[in-house]
C-alpha positions as CSV (number, residue, x, y, z in Angstrom):
1,M,118.4,132.6,362.6
2,G,120.6,129.6,361.9
3,L,123.6,131.1,360.0
4,A,123.8,134.2,362.1
5,L,123.6,132.3,365.3
6,K,126.3,129.8,364.1
7,G,128.5,132.8,363.3
8,L,127.9,134.4,366.7
9,L,128.7,131.1,368.5
10,G,131.9,130.8,366.5
11,E,133.0,134.3,367.5
12,L,132.1,133.6,371.2
13,E,134.0,130.3,371.1
14,S,137.0,132.0,369.6
15,C,137.0,134.6,372.3
16,R,136.7,131.9,375.0
17,S,139.6,129.9,373.6
18,K,141.8,133.0,373.4
19,G,140.8,134.0,376.9
20,V,139.6,137.3,375.5
21,P,136.5,139.0,377.0
22,T,133.3,138.7,374.9
23,D,132.6,142.4,375.2
24,A,133.7,143.1,371.7
25,V,131.3,140.6,370.3
26,T,128.4,141.2,372.6
27,R,128.5,145.0,372.7
28,V,125.5,146.6,371.0
29,E,124.9,150.3,370.7
30,V,121.6,151.2,372.1
31,V,119.4,152.9,369.6
32,R,116.1,152.5,371.5
33,T,114.9,150.4,374.3
34,L,112.7,147.5,373.5
35,E,111.2,145.0,376.0
36,I,110.4,141.5,374.8
37,P,109.1,138.9,377.2
38,L,111.1,135.7,377.1
39,D,109.8,132.4,378.4
40,L,111.5,130.5,381.2
41,H,113.2,128.0,378.9
42,A,114.8,130.8,376.8
43,C,116.0,132.6,380.0
44,R,117.6,129.4,381.3
45,E,119.5,128.9,378.0
46,L,120.7,132.5,378.0
47,R,121.8,132.2,381.6
48,V,123.8,129.0,380.8
49,L,125.4,130.6,377.7
50,A,126.3,133.8,379.6
51,H,127.9,131.6,382.3
52,V,129.8,129.4,379.8
53,F,131.1,132.4,377.8
54,S,131.5,134.7,380.9
55,G,129.2,137.4,379.5
56,D,126.2,139.3,380.5
57,Q,122.8,137.6,380.0
58,A,121.1,140.8,378.8
59,E,123.9,141.6,376.3
60,L,123.8,138.1,375.0
61,A,120.0,138.3,374.5
62,A,120.5,141.5,372.6
63,V,123.1,140.0,370.3
64,V,120.9,136.9,369.6
65,L,118.0,139.2,368.7
66,R,120.3,141.3,366.4
67,A,121.6,138.1,364.7
68,A,118.0,136.9,364.2
69,L,117.0,140.3,362.6
70,M,120.0,140.2,360.4
71,D,119.1,136.7,359.3
72,M,115.5,137.8,358.5
73,Q,116.9,140.8,356.6
74,E,119.0,138.5,354.4
75,H,115.9,136.5,353.6
76,L,113.9,139.6,352.9
77,D,116.5,140.6,350.3
78,D,116.1,137.3,348.6
79,D,112.3,137.7,348.6
80,L,112.5,141.2,347.2
81,D,114.8,139.9,344.4
82,S,112.3,137.2,343.6
83,L,109.4,139.7,343.5
84,A,111.4,142.0,341.2
85,T,112.2,139.1,338.8
86,T,108.5,138.1,338.7
87,A,107.5,141.7,338.1
88,R,110.0,142.0,335.2
89,Q,108.6,138.8,333.7
90,L,105.0,140.1,333.9
91,M,106.0,143.4,332.4
92,N,107.3,141.6,329.3
93,D,104.4,139.1,329.1
94,P,102.3,139.8,326.0
95,C,99.2,138.5,327.8
96,Q,99.7,141.0,330.6
97,Q,100.2,143.8,328.2
98,A,97.0,142.9,326.3
99,S,95.0,142.8,329.5
100,E,96.2,146.3,330.4
101,I,95.1,147.6,327.0
102,I,91.6,146.2,327.5
């Protein structure tokens, strides 16, 4: 979640320094409703961030979750590329081809 969160905080800081509302950054289109319980510590941090950046706590939580999912997706793409490379190597491996014939 590191890179996505850094980018999000950079955008929020830019909005705050310009005096622009953070609605453009924190607005998320609702596709489906998902309820995820957060612990007390996470809620406090979201409340503080919402206060500092003059935003809504729930919208900020949604943006953080979206950033985390995007970060996970980026890593999944790397993992899939790695698996595809390994599969290509195994397809060209003479030992693998010989074991398939047997």
